[in-house]
C-alpha positions in Angstrom: 24.0 8.3 -11.7 22.5 7.1 -14.9 24.1 3.7 -14.5 22.6 3.3 -11.0 19.1 4.2 -12.8 19.0 2.0 -15.1 20.4 -0.8 -12.9 17.2 0.1 -10.6 14.9 -0.4 -13.6 16.4 -3.7 -15.0 15.9 -4.9 -11.6 12.3 -3.4 -11.2 11.4 -4.8 -14.5 12.8 -8.7 -13.3 10.8 -8.1 -10.0 7.9 -7.5 -12.1 8.4 -10.4 -14.2 8.6 -12.9 -11.4 5.7 -11.0 -9.6 3.5 -12.0 -12.8 4.5 -15.6 -12.8 4.0 -16.3 -8.4 0.6 -14.6 -8.9 -0.5 -16.5 -11.8 0.8 -19.5 -10.0 -1.2 -18.7 -7.1 -4.3 -18.3 -8.4 -4.2 -21.9 -10.3 -3.0 -23.7 -7.0 -6.1 -22.4 -4.6 -8.4 -24.8 -3.9 -11.4 -24.9 -6.2 -12.8 -24.8 -10.0 -13.5 -21.3 -11.3 -15.8 -22.6 -14.0 -18.0 -24.8 -11.4 -17.8 -22.0 -8.9 -19.6 -19.5 -11.6 -21.7 -22.1 -13.8 -22.6 -24.2 -10.4 -22.5 -28.0 -9.4 -25.6 -28.6 -10.8 -24.4 -27.5 -14.3 -24.2 -29.7 -17.0 -20.6 -31.4 -17.3 -20.6 -30.8 -21.2 -21.8 -27.0 -20.6 -18.9 -27.0 -17.9 -16.9 -28.5 -20.2 -17.7 -25.5 -23.4 -17.4 -22.6 -20.6 -13.9 -24.2 -19.7 -13.0 -24.1 -23.5 -14.9 -20.5 -23.7 -12.6 -19.4 -21.1 -9.1 -20.6 -22.1 -8.8 -23.4 -18.7 -8.5 -26.0 -21.5 -4.8 -25.1 -22.5 -1.7 -26.0 -20.9 -0.8 -23.7 -17.7 1.8 -22.0 -19.8 0.0 -21.3 -22.5 -2.1 -19.4 -20.0 0.2 -17.6 -18.5 1.6 -16.4 -22.0 -1.7 -16.0 -23.2 -2.2 -13.6 -19.9 0.9 -12.0 -19.9 0.5 -10.9 -23.7 -2.8 -9.0 -22.9 -1.6 -7.8 -19.8 1.3 -5.8 -21.6 -1.5 -4.4 -23.7 -3.2 -3.3 -20.5 -6.0 -5.8 -21.1 -6.3 -8.0 -17.9 -9.3 -10.3 -19.5 -13.1 -10.2 -18.9 -14.8 -10.5 -15.3 -16.3 -14.2 -15.1 -19.0 -12.7 -12.7 -19.5 -9.9 -14.2 -19.3 -10.2 -17.8 -17.4 -7.1 -18.5 -14.0 -5.8 -19.3 -11.7 -5.9 -16.0 -9.9 -2.8 -16.9 -13.2 -1.1 -17.1 -14.5 -2.7 -13.8 -11.2 -1.9 -12.0 -11.4 1.8 -13.6 -15.0 1.8 -11.7 -13.4 1.4 -8.5 -9.7 2.8 -8.6 -10.5 6.2 -8.2 -12.0 5.3 -4.5 -9.2 3.7 -3.5 -7.0 6.3 -4.3 -8.5 9.3 -2.9 -9.1 7.2 0.2 -5.1 6.3 0.5 -4.0 10.4 -0.2 -6.3 11.3 2.4 -4.7 8.6 5.1 -1.4 9.5 3.7 -1.4 13.3 4.5 -3.0 12.4 8.1 0.1 9.7 8.8 3.0 12.5 6.6 0.6 15.5 9.6 1.1 13.3 12.5 4.7 11.2 11.5 7.2 14.3 10.3 6.3 16.6 13.5 6.0 14.1 16.5 9.2 11.8 15.2 11.3 15.0 15.1 10.2 16.6 18.2 10.4 13.4 19.7 13.7 13.2 19.2 15.1 16.3 19.4 13.6 16.5 22.9 14.7 12.9 23.8 13.3 11.5 27.2 11.0 15.1 27.7 7.2 14.2 28.2 6.5 14.8 24.7 8.6 11.9 23.8 7.2 9.4 26.8 3.8 10.2 25.5 4.7 10.3 21.6 5.8 7.2 22.0 3.6 5.5 23.9 0.9 6.3 21.7 2.9 5.2 18.5 3.4 1.9 19.6 -0.2 1.2 21.1 -1.3 2.7 17.6 1.0 0.5 16.3 -0.3 -2.9 17.9 -3.8 -2.2 17.6 -5.2 -4.7 14.3 -7.2 -2.0 12.1 -10.3 -4.0 11.9 -10.5 -3.6 15.7 -9.9 0.1 15.6 -12.0 0.1 12.5 -15.0 -1.2 14.8 -14.1 0.8 17.7 -14.6 4.3 15.7 -17.8 2.8 14.2 -19.0 2.1 17.6 -17.9 5.4 19.1 -18.4 8.3 16.3 -21.4 6.2 14.4 -23.8 4.3 16.5 -22.5 6.1 19.7 -22.3 9.6 18.9 -24.1 9.3 15.5 -22.2 12.2 14.1 -20.6 10.1 11.4 -21.5 7.7 9.1 -20.5 4.2 9.3 -19.9 3.0 5.9 -20.2 3.9 1.7 -19.3 6.8 0.2 -20.6 10.7 -0.5 -19.6 13.4 1.3 -16.0 14.5 3.1 -17.3 12.5 6.5 -17.3 9.5 4.5 -13.3 9.4 4.5 -13.2 10.1 7.9 -12.9 6.9 10.0 -11.4 4.7 7.2 -8.7 7.5 6.6 -7.7 7.8 10.5 -7.9 4.1 10.6 -5.2 4.0 7.8 -3.7 7.0 8.7 -2.8 6.5 12.5 -1.4 3.1 12.0 0.6 4.1 8.9 2.1 7.0 11.0 2.9 5.1 14.2 5.4 2.9 12.7 6.7 6.2 10.9 6.8 8.4 13.6 9.2 6.0 15.3 11.7 5.0 12.2 11.7 9.1 12.0 12.7 9.7 15.8 15.1 6.9 15.8 16.6 8.0 12.6 17.4 11.6 13.1 18.3 10.5 16.6 21.2 8.7 15.3 22.4 11.6 12.8 22.1 13.9 16.0 24.6 12.3 17.8 27.3 12.2 14.7 30.3 14.8 15.2 29.3 17.5 12.8 25.9 18.1 14.3 27.7 18.9 17.6 30.4 20.9 15.5 27.2 23.2 14.1 25.7 23.3 17.5 29.3 24.7 18.8 29.1 27.1 16.1 26.3 28.7 17.3 23.5 27.9 15.1 20.4 27.5 16.2 18.4 24.1 17.1 15.9 25.0 14.2 18.8 25.2 11.4 20.6 22.4 12.9 17.8 19.9 13.1 16.2 20.7 9.6 19.1 21.8 7.5 21.6 19.7 8.7 20.4 16.7 10.4 16.6 16.0 8.9 18.1 15.5 5.4 20.8 13.2 6.5 18.4 10.8 7.7 15.7 10.5 4.7 18.1 8.0 3.9 16.3 5.3 6.3 13.2 7.2 6.3 12.8 7.1 2.7 13.3 3.2 3.0 10.7 2.8 5.6 8.2 4.9 3.2 8.2 2.5 0.4 7.3 -0.7 3.1 4.5 1.6 4.7 3.3 3.1 1.3 2.9 -1.5 1.1 1.2 -1.7 4.3 -1.3 1.1 3.4 -1.9 -0.8 0.1 -3.2 -3.6 2.1 -4.4 -2.1 4.8 -7.0 -0.8 2.6 -8.1 -3.8 1.6 -9.8 -4.8 5.6 -10.6 -1.1 5.6 -12.5 -1.0 2.5 -14.5 -3.9 3.2 -15.1 -2.8 6.7 -16.5 0.3 6.0 -18.7 -0.9 2.5 -15.6 1.8 0.3 -16.4 0.3 -3.0 -12.6 0.9 -3.5 -10.5 -1.7 -5.4 -9.8 -3.8 -2.3 -13.3 -4.5 -1.7 -13.5 -5.8 -5.4 -10.3 -8.5 -4.8 -12.6 -9.4 -1.5 -15.6 -10.6 -3.3 -13.9 -11.3 -6.7 -11.8 -14.2 -4.2 -15.0 -15.6 -2.9 -16.6 -15.9 -7.0 -13.2 -17.4 -7.9 -13.0 -14.4 -10.8 -9.5 -15.3 -11.1 -8.6 -12.6 -14.0 -10.0 -9.5 -11.5 -8.2 -11.3 -8.7 -5.1 -11.7 -10.6 -5.2 -8.0 -12.2 -5.9 -6.6 -8.7 -2.9 -8.8 -7.3 -0.3 -7.1 -10.2 -1.0 -3.6 -10.0 -0.8 -3.8 -6.2 2.8 -5.2 -6.9 3.3 -3.0 -9.6 2.6 0.0 -7.7 5.1 -1.4 -4.9 7.5 -1.8 -7.3 7.1 1.6 -9.1 7.4 3.0 -5.7 11.1 1.5 -4.4 11.8 2.2 -7.6 10.9 6.4 -6.9 12.6 6.0 -3.7 16.2 4.4 -5.2 16.0 7.8 -7.6 15.5 9.5 -4.7 18.4 8.3 -3.0 20.5 10.2 -5.8 19.4 13.1 -4.4 19.1 12.7 -0.9 22.6 11.1 -0.6 25.5 12.7 -2.9 28.0 9.8 -2.7 25.5 8.1 -4.9 25.3 10.8 -7.5 29.0 11.7 -7.6 29.5 7.4 -8.1 
């Protein structure tokens, strides 16, 4: 098991290094000059060149990369070109909003997906199964921005029971977390249903039923644990969706989180902020993959024994 974890840890480090190269390259391949965007097109060329030297854009690209990587390894991502404040401080002011929103959305998603997915598998082709599958497909086919606008129209403008945007009381969490949570639950529900159905058709499940074990014991003690391996894999994918989906939702609901900060930084060509946010998002997904790989050791005995 230790060898397995070490291999996965090494792969995560290599993946993180590759991500840092891709993020840096993509930011420098985007059209537009960040210095001109910040200073303005009418600024004197001498001032432009002075600013370029000040921010380090006059150096070769590979030198800029290693300077940025050296700071990033120390937890320093430079200074925001638009706000003139450290990027880590700027992100720190917004991070807790995104984390809290995603936590609420995760609770909503898991509370919907696991019961509906397991019951739909146990009661295959029942009315509950048909309704649950239909609602999951319907929710998965709805774009986040469309669902957000529909909920704002119904709950904020029509019924006037929930706020449209901003943060404050628990009511501000309802609409954005519902959008993220239901979208996450739709795909996860189908994955859980398919995985549990596959396990329920195995011979050892039929043997357990033949021994007289109740459906509850067979489902939760035998079937669900063995069905968790593909489910754990899908959790990483949906975690990535949750992070990236929050960018759209935060922008629509004027949520002062990391996603909205990235949109405003992209429009303002604030290179250092965008690079830091994308790298942090990628690191979060990489760490989630690593944790799932380690979780396999406890879910699947074959990995632990090897």
